[in-house]
VEXVOVO-103307 format. One record per atom (N, C-alpha, C): residue in one letter; x, y, z. Coordinates in steps of 0.001 Angstrom, whole numbers, plus 500000, padded with zeros to 6 digits. Layout:
BEGIN
aXYZ...
END
This chain:
BEGIN
l469104730230115359l469024728793115317l468540728321113932k467546729008113389k467096728645112048k468174728833111007l468906729947111105l469968730170110133l471065729136110250r471388728712111471r472431727689111669r471937726375111065l470682726014111242l470141724827110693l470143724835109157v469722725924108571v469733726059107099v471170726016106575n472069726702107254n473472726686106830n474078725298106916t473729724539107946t474220723154108071t473653722265106950i472377722407106654i471758721599105603i472374721914104239v472538723186103963v473157723616102650v474600723116102591t475307723213103686t476710722768103704t476811721281103430c475950720519104083c475960719039103884c475499718673102466a474550719408101898a474034719077100617a475049719421099516s475796720459099696s476806720780098699s478174720424099261k479175720514098453k480508720158098903k481315721400099236r480751722198100135r481406723442100515r482664723208101392d482730722084102056d483836721818102929d485165721723102205t485145721578100882t486368721449100128t486936722789099706v486212723865099894v486692725173099496v487509725787100600p488505726609100245p489304727258101308p488485728301102072h488829728454103341h488177729415104181h489173730533104543e488721731764104599e489533732870105016e488773733623106112g489489734458106831g488859735307107845g488966734647109210g488247735257110163g488252734758111541g489484735219112315s490176736230111811s491363736734112516s491056737318113869l489804737777114070l489399738307115360l489420737221116424y489066736010116058y489045734891116996y490447734404117311h491355734557116381h492751734225116668h493308735198117695l492901736467117621l493320737454118611l492715737116119977y491445736729120010y490800736346121239y491538735156121896d492027734208121084d492742733110121613d494109733541122173q494706734517121491q495990735032121931q495875735769123266n494829736599123384n494609737360124589n493124737717124694p492414737133125645p490983737365125766p490622738844126032r491556739668126399r491269741079126636r490888741829125359y491172741248124192y490788741902122933y489275741836122720k488620740983123468k487152740869123322k486461741992124105k485734742827123425k485140744036124026k484080743671125070v483268742706124747v482212742249125698v482496740762125990p483257740431127022p483728739077127243p482644738063127556l481511738468128055l480473737525128455l479571737106127326l479696737778126186l478837737463125011l479650736869123878s479061735957123181s479716735412121982s479456736314120804h480519736648120086h480397737539118917h480172736782117618r480208735461117681r480113734653116462r478779734793115756g477723735089116507g476410735241115948g476278736429115005a477179737410115157a477125738626114339a477966738477113089d478688737378112945d479560737200111809d478772737039110503c479420737457109426c478845737350108086c479740736469107247f479165735554106493f479930734705105632f479689735079104178v480769735267103448v480681735637102031v481195734485101191d480339733974100319d480762732873099430d481207733512098126c482327733079097630c482902733590096367c482828732528095279y482373732941094114y482226732045092982y483008732543091802d483533731631090989d484210732071089766d483216732282088611v483671732586087441v482792732907086330v481964731684085840t482405730484086167t481634729312085784t480601728917086815g480579729615087961g479615729341088984g480084728362090030c481348728044090013c481934727102091001c482278727863092270h481958727287093396h482247727898094699h483748727725094970v484473728857095102v485917728791095207v486455729229096532k485688730008097344k486218730495098595k485087730923099492r485316730837100803r484367731344101795r485103732254102772i484610733437102959i485257734427103805i484368734736105008r484983734659106200r484281735017107453r484598736439107812l483575737265107982l483750738646108389l483145738830109761s483872739545110640s483436739844111975s483294741332112148l482431741777113060l482244743177113303l483401743809114073l483878744943113577l484988745649114192l484629746125115589h483384746406115855h482968746919117171h483100745877118256c483339744633117938c483536743562118930c484973743556119444l485850744358118857l487246744323119173l487620745470120119d488334745129121191d488905746130122109d490374746257121703l490782747424121287l492131747663120783l493213747639121848q492849747647123092q493812747624124233q494816748760124161l494363749934123810l495261751097123642l495850751565124960h495253751215126068h495753751599127372h496935750721127830d497176749600127167d498268748676127547d499256748595126399p500421749230126523p501383749242125385p501846747847124933k501833746878125858k502292745538125475k501334744854124532w500021745090124727w499001744408123907w498289745337122936a498657746571122855a497945747517122024a497929747105120562l496752747217119992l496551746877118583l496511748222117808h497634748536117186h497771749812116519h497026749872115205t496495751005114870t495821751196113608t496787751840112618c496946751194111470c497861751702110445c497225752900109760v497964753997109767v497482755216109123v498300755520107857a499400754767107669a500294755025106550a499803754425105238c499127753299105326c498668752596104105c497343753175103626p497175753258102329p495839753689101797p494798752606102085r493564753020102168r492483752077102426r492045751427101106a492879750548100625a492653749938099348a491757748668099428r491710748073100581r490923746843100747r489497747181101105a488573746318100735a487162746545101047a486853746415102514v487549745502103208v487249745259104628v488524745450105420c488386745583106751c489539745711107629c490269744402107701t491574744444107918t492390743263108120t493258743421109334i493593742315109959i494494742322111109i495715741526110681e496921742185110777e498118741548110355e499150741620111449t500005740588111519t501067740588112521t502356741170111997s502550741192110718s503762741824110149s503370742574108898p502858743764109021p502430744512107852p503602744943106967n503336745052105695n504332745557104758n504128747042104547c504297747788105612c504109749214105514c505127749911106421t505151751199106366t506110751981107158t505560752320108523a504312752018108814a503707752370110093a504311751665111281k504939750503111037k505491749747112160k506696750351112807e507263751366112226e508453751984112740e508106752831113994g508899752647115034g508862753533116171g507745753389117178l506855752421117047l505828752242118039l506116751001118887p506092751174120221p506414750060121109p505220749099121218g505492747919121805g504390747012122166g504086746000121104s502842745746120923s502359744686120105s502802744822118646r503022743710118000r503384743708116598r502174743448115710t500997743580116277t499770743344115513t499149744652115094w498711744737113822w498216745968113257w496841745784112681l496030746813112803l494724746833112188l494765747795110962h494447747244109813h494394748056108603h492916748276108296k492516749535108255k491118749890108054k490705749633106603g489439749295106412g488931749067105073g488427750351104423a488091750259103180a487602751391102420a486249751857102932n485992753139102798n484680753725103156n484264753433104577y485271753394105492y485032753174106902y484254751874107197c484624750832106471c483984749528106618c484156749028108050q483116748458108605q483108747971109993q483268746471110079w483702745832109007w483905744367109017w485373744037108977v485764742997109733v487148742533109815v487235741165109203k488191740951108366k488408739651107729k489201738756108647
END
């Protein structure tokens, strides 16, 4: 509650609302199918981390929302909704990403969902 209050005050004091936001793909999946939520009775939003990005002049240019990977149920038992993990691409990104049409060769030959989880470097547990 204190963090939310401080974040609201800082947001109102500065003009953060004008910067682009990225992330939150986990919640788009939850909207698509609530079964992706590992613990459906609890809100996972409290565990999210926000990363503010600044350019060399100190201007706030972007805000990224990161969610914990452990909050996601991959639905591997259901081929229609299974969220496949890409093993073909190198782990070049710092955090995990969820994509609906990856530019990789892993999408060949697997039935079901067209949604893919790309793991981050060093076994990162955050999803953008």
